[in-house]
C-alpha positions, 0 to 999 in steps of 0.5 A, spaced: 579 640 284 582 637 291 578 632 295 576 638 300 573 642 294 570 636 291 566 634 297 564 641 298 561 642 291 558 635 291 554 636 298 557 630 301 554 623 297 556 625 290 564 625 292 563 618 296 560 615 289 565 618 285 571 615 289 567 609 289 567 609 281 574 609 281 575 604 286 570 598 284 572 593 278 568 594 272 565 587 272 563 589 279 560 595 277 556 592 271 554 586 276 551 591 281 548 595 275 544 589 273 541 587 280 533 589 278 528 587 283 522 588 279 520 589 272 525 595 268 521 599 264 526 604 262 534 603 262 540 608 261 547 608 263 546 612 269 540 608 272 534 604 271 526 605 273 523 599 276 515 598 276 514 597 284 507 596 284 501 599 280 502 607 279 509 606 283 516 606 280 523 607 283 529 609 280 535 605 282 541 610 280 547 606 277 553 611 277 559 607 278 561 607 271 562 614 272 555 617 269 552 621 274 546 624 271 541 622 276 546 619 282 541 618 287 535 614 287 528 616 287 521 615 284 514 616 281 508 616 284 501 617 281 494 618 283 488 620 279 489 627 279 497 628 281 504 625 279 509 626 284 517 625 283 521 624 289 528 627 288 531 633 284 537 628 282 544 631 281 543 634 274 538 638 270 538 633 265 537 627 270 531 631 273 528 632 266 529 625 264 525 623 270 519 628 268 519 625 261 518 618 264 513 620 269 509 623 263 510 617 258 508 612 264 502 616 266 500 621 260 501 627 265 507 631 267 509 631 274 505 636 279 509 635 285 517 634 286 519 632 293 527 633 295 528 629 301 535 633 303 539 638 301 545 634 298 547 636 291 546 629 288 538 630 291 537 637 289 542 640 284 537 638 278 531 643 281 532 647 274 530 641 271 523 640 275 520 646 273 519 645 265 512 645 267 510 652 270 505 649 275 509 644 279 510 644 286 517 643 289 516 640 296 522 641 301 523 643 308 525 650 310 532 648 312 533 643 306 531 649 301 536 654 305 542 650 306 541 648 299 541 655 297 547 656 301 552 650 300 550 647 293 555 650 288 550 654 283 544 652 286 538 655 283 536 660 289 530 663 285 527 656 284 528 654 291 525 660 294 518 658 290 519 651 294 512 650 299 515 649 306 514 642 309 512 642 316 518 640 320 515 637 326 509 633 323 507 629 317 504 632 311 499 629 307 499 630 299 492 627 296 494 625 289 487 623 287 485 616 290 492 615 293 495 618 299 502 620 300 505 622 307 511 626 307 515 625 314 520 630 317 526 626 320 533 627 321 540 623 322 543 623 315 542 631 315 539 636 320 533 636 315 531 629 312 524 627 309 521 620 308 516 619 303 511 614 304 506 611 300 500 607 303 497 602 298 502 599 296 506 600 302 513 603 299 517 608 303 522 612 299 528 613 305 532 618 302 539 617 304 537 615 311 538 608 308 543 605 304 543 598 301 549 594 300 553 601 300 556 603 306 553 610 308 556 617 308 556 620 315 559 627 312 553 631 315 550 625 320 547 626 327 549 618 328 544 617 334 538 621 330 540 617 324 539 610 328 532 613 331 530 615 324 532 608 321 528 604 326 522 609 326 522 607 318 522 600 320 517 600 325 512 604 320 513 598 315 513 597 308 514 592 303 519 595 299 524 601 301 527 605 296 534 607 299 538 613 297 543 609 294 544 602 292 538 597 290 531 596 292 531 593 299 526 588 303 525 589 310 530 584 311 535 588 308 533 594 312 534 590 318 541 588 315 543 596 314 541 597 322 546 592 324 551 596 320 550 602 323 549 599 330 556 596 329 559 603 327 556 605 334 559 600 338 566 601 335 565 608 336 563 608 343 569 603 345 573 608 341 570 614 346 571 610 352 578 608 350 580 615 348 582 612 341 581 617 335 577 616 329 583 614 324 586 609 329 579 606 330 578 605 323 584 602 321 581 595 325 574 596 323 571 591 318 564 589 317 563 581 318 561 577 312 555 575 316 552 582 314 553 580 306 557 584 301 558 592 302 562 596 297 567 599 301 571 604 297 575 607 302 577 606 309 576 614 310 568 613 310 569 608 316 573 614 319 568 619 317 562 614 321 566 613 327 568 621 327 561 623 327 559 619 333 566 621 337 563 628 335 556 627 338 559 623 344 564 629 345 571 625 343 576 627 338 573 626 331 576 625 324 580 631 321 576 634 316 570 630 316 565 636 317 
């Protein structure tokens, strides 16, 4: 499979991390995998499940050694009458593992599964979420339809059973004494959803937010991404669960905003000067003041700048779409 086919098959983010695992030294991969913020209640080669607060757990996927069972981050939220799993992950095995963890931690199988967007590392495990017949799959119509059209071997018959989320207004889910709000957004794709737990204040961001890993702009609408990330920050949370990377504090979300703002500034200068994305990317670098960000290939800088140039009406990175 060549690079273009791999990107298409993976739905964007998986390809980013596959290249990352090949480029990052083994000691750095191990260090990244061990950076737990909260108590770890389950650990596998592909990720760890952290107890963020009572009744809320976050999965931090650690795929850089090559095991992509889950690949993206996600989580579990429990109330008196319902158990929600955030994301369907990259494989049926990963989704089944999360469902098993939910049952082990709460005594109940998942009642709801939310898919934040259609990229395969978040949606390919949908078959694994349906081990219990009465589980409700929640996704926007565009997420459902685009996953069916673009993701290799997508479970179309199960996607058709998804309960469509309102694409214009938040959807509240009552899990029994615990309210979870699903908010439609866009920016990473044309159909993103963030998941907000009110007590405690935890936000599952999907791939609108990355922490310590440079984001993939493969399907991004950069101005909308910027607006959505700022809206997440304004909504406020004690802990943000990014799509990839470790769990984030508000300060780390501010750092991510600085990263995407820097991409925008570089792209706007390139647009004004008529500089192609590939040329602008050659001199692009994140300042040390922004901390460590894993930079696996200059191609991702080019892709990010190219996404902005497409939006601004300038030359985009070749093959970035």
